[in-house]
Each structure stands twice: as structure tokens, then as C-alpha cells.
C-alpha positions in Angstrom: -111.3 116.0 63.7 -110.7 115.3 60.2 -107.4 113.4 59.5 -104.6 115.7 58.4 -103.6 113.6 55.5 -105.8 112.9 52.6 -105.5 111.2 49.4 -107.4 111.4 46.8 -107.5 109.5 43.1 -108.7 110.8 40.7 -110.2 108.3 37.8 -109.5 108.0 34.3 -106.9 108.4 31.5 -103.3 108.7 33.5 -105.0 109.4 36.8 -102.7 109.6 39.6 -103.3 109.6 43.3 -102.8 112.9 45.1 -101.9 113.6 48.8 -103.0 117.0 50.5 -102.6 118.0 53.9 -105.1 120.2 55.6 -108.7 120.4 55.7 -111.2 121.9 53.5 -110.2 125.0 51.2 -107.1 125.0 53.5 -105.6 121.6 52.6 -102.7 121.9 50.6 -101.4 119.3 47.5 -98.1 118.3 48.9 -97.9 115.6 45.9 -95.4 117.6 44.0 -92.8 118.7 46.9 -92.7 114.9 48.1 -91.7 113.7 44.4 -89.1 116.5 44.3 -87.6 115.4 47.9 -87.4 111.6 46.5 -86.1 112.4 43.4 -83.5 115.0 44.9 -82.6 111.9 47.1 -82.4 109.6 44.2 -80.2 111.6 42.6 -78.1 112.1 45.5 -77.8 108.2 45.9 -77.0 107.1 42.4 -77.0 109.9 40.0 -78.4 109.5 36.6 -80.9 111.4 34.2 -83.5 113.4 36.2 -86.1 112.8 34.5 -85.5 108.7 35.3 -85.5 109.9 38.8 -88.6 112.0 38.8 -90.2 109.0 36.9 -88.9 106.9 39.9 -89.8 109.2 42.1 -93.3 109.4 41.1 -93.6 105.6 41.3 -92.4 105.5 44.8 -96.0 108.3 45.7 -98.3 107.0 44.0 -97.1 103.0 45.9 -97.2 104.8 49.4 -100.0 106.8 48.8 -101.9 103.1 47.8 -100.2 102.0 51.1 -102.2 104.8 52.5 -105.5 104.1 50.6 -105.4 100.3 51.0 -104.6 97.3 53.3 -101.0 96.4 52.9 -101.4 93.3 51.8 -103.1 94.6 48.8 -99.8 96.4 47.6 -96.5 94.7 46.1 -93.3 95.6 47.2 -91.6 98.5 44.4 -88.3 97.7 43.4 -86.6 100.8 42.4 -83.3 100.3 40.6 -80.2 101.7 43.0 -76.8 100.9 41.0 -73.8 101.5 42.3 -72.2 105.1 42.4 -68.5 105.1 40.3 -65.6 105.9 41.9 -65.3 109.0 40.1 -69.0 110.4 40.9 -68.0 109.3 44.8 -64.6 111.3 44.5 -66.7 114.4 43.0 -69.2 114.9 46.1 -66.6 115.2 48.6 
């Protein structure tokens, strides 16, 4: 039985890893939805600019995919800044 999750790394300028779920022609690229979910979680946790959250989410996904394809000792920890939310932002979310 083949693996359920497959990671592909494309070569070339601006190459990024992609995550696929499923086998063969039925495989679905889930990279975008995973990035979207992380960006949304970052927005809920810290607010801020959507583009900044998306860029950080892409970095997290790249990091997770690197962990999947490499030994854990080869991957350095990924810092994602999480500034404290302002009191006004906390009140508006209630």
C-alpha cells in the first residue's frame, strides 16, 4: 500500500514543496488549504495583516514538509513571531 501523504519538491527558481493526499491520479494537492488554515489560525491568535500571516503560514508549511522529507536533526526550529494582542483587540473578539 502506498503512503497516504506524499511530499513533492519541485526544482528551480522559487520552488516549493507540495503536499498531496491520496494515490496516483486521485491525489489531491492539500498545500493551499493547509496554508489557509494556518494563516487563519495566526490571524485569530495575533491579528495583523493578511499578507503577513499568509507569508508566515507558507513558511510553517514549508517547515512541516521539510520535517516530513528530512531527518528531524536536519531541520532548524522555525521562529514565528506572536506579538501580544492589544486589550482593544481582545475585547472586540468577545
